[in-house]
N, C-alpha and C positions, 0 to 999 in steps of 0.2 A: 329439754335443756340443751342449748347449743354448745358444742365443743369448740374450743379455740385451737387454731393451728399452732404447732410448736414453733417457738421463735428462739433463735440463738444458734450456736454452733451445730447442734444436732439436726437442725431443720435445713441446713444448706447441703446440697448435693456435692459430691466430690468433683472438684474442678481441676482441669489440667494446669500445670505450673505455668506454662507460657514462658516467654523470654524474661519477663520481669521476675518471675518466681525463680527461674534458674540463676539469674544474676544475683538475686538476693541470697540464695542458698550458697552460691560460690563465695560471695563476699563474707557470709557468716562463717564458712569453713576457714577462709583465710584469716579472719579476725580470731577465730577460736584457736587456731594453731599458734599464732603469735602471742595471744594473751595467755594461753595455757603455759607456753614455754617461759614467757616473762614472769608469770605468776609463780611457777615452780622455782625459778631462779631466785626470786625475791624471798620466797618463803623459806627456802633451804639456807639462804645466807641473808638474813634480814639487815645486815650491815651494808648490803648493796655491792659487796666485793665481787660477786659472781658476774655483775654487769658493769663493773667499773664505776659505780656510783659511790658518793660520799654522803653520809647521813646529814651533813651540813646543808645540803640543798633542800632539806625538809624544814629548815628554820622558818617559822611563821605558819607552819601547818600544825594540825593536831597530832601528828605522828612523830615519834622519836626515832623510829627505824622504818624499814620497808615491809614489815610483816603484814600489817593490816592492808596497805595498798596492794601487796602481793596476793593476799586472800581475795580482795575485791577483783583484782585483775584476772586471777585464775578462775575464780568461781563464776562471777557474773559474765565477764566477757569471754572467758575460755569455755568452761563447761556450759554456761548459758547459751552461747552461740551454737555449740554443737547440738544441744537439746532442741533449740528452735529450728536449726537446719534439718534435724531428723524429723521433727513435726511437719516441716514443709514437704519433705520427701514422702511422708505418709499422707499428704494432702489434708492435714488437719486445719480446719477453718481459722483457728486463732493464730496460726503461724505468721501470717503477714503482719498482724497487729503487734505481736511480740517482737518480731524483727524490727518493725518501725521503732519500738521502744528501745531496743538494743542499739540501733543506729543513732538515735538521738542521745542516748546515754553515753555512747562512745565519743561523740563530738563534745559533749559537756565535760567528760572525763579529761579529754585532751586540753580544752580551754582552761579548766581548773588547774590541771597539772602545770601548764605553762605559767599561769598566774602565780603558782607557788614556787616553782623551781627557777623560773626566769632564765632558762637555758633552752635553746632550740636544737633538736636533733632532726636528722632526716626522717626519723620515724614519726615525728609529730604530724607533719602535713600528710604523710602517707596513711597513717591510721585515722586521722581526721577525715580524709577523703574516703577511706573505707567505711566509716560510719555514715558519711553523707550518701555514698552509693547504696548502702543497706536501706537507709531511711527513704531515699527517693524511689528506689526500685520497689520497695514494699508497698508504696501507695497504689500503683496500678495493679500490683499482684492482689492486693486485698480489696480493691474497689468492687469487683463483682460479688464478693461475699457480703460486703457491707450493704450493697444494693439489695441483695437477696434477703438479708435480715430485715431491712426496712420494708420491703414488699410483703414479707411474711407478717410483719407487725401490723400491717394494714393501713 
């Protein structure tokens, strides 16, 4: 009976971060700092007063205050970014793919946010660009892992 080679994250050798990995991790940390700070501010004062927001800008959204957006911001983009950055520093093979997801989600978050609040802050293009950098840099970072998985699959 022939045995089949392991396929997936465990089958891929530890790879160096390279420039793309370092850029991705740095951008994840930047996003994590901003998102965690913003999330905490919105969670502690869901009326938005910590950040100078009025709940009126949420009209047309499913949210009556900033508690749930603050939880999403702090958990997904804050803690999530730090977790994925840590995974990347430990050279875990799934890190580039999770980073790509966070980058795409960040860009989507900004677009949806602008569609709801209809106000532009300097942070919107900055944080959209951060998501774009994460997503774009994650591709060449993860490509060797993806190729190794395909080769192992046969």
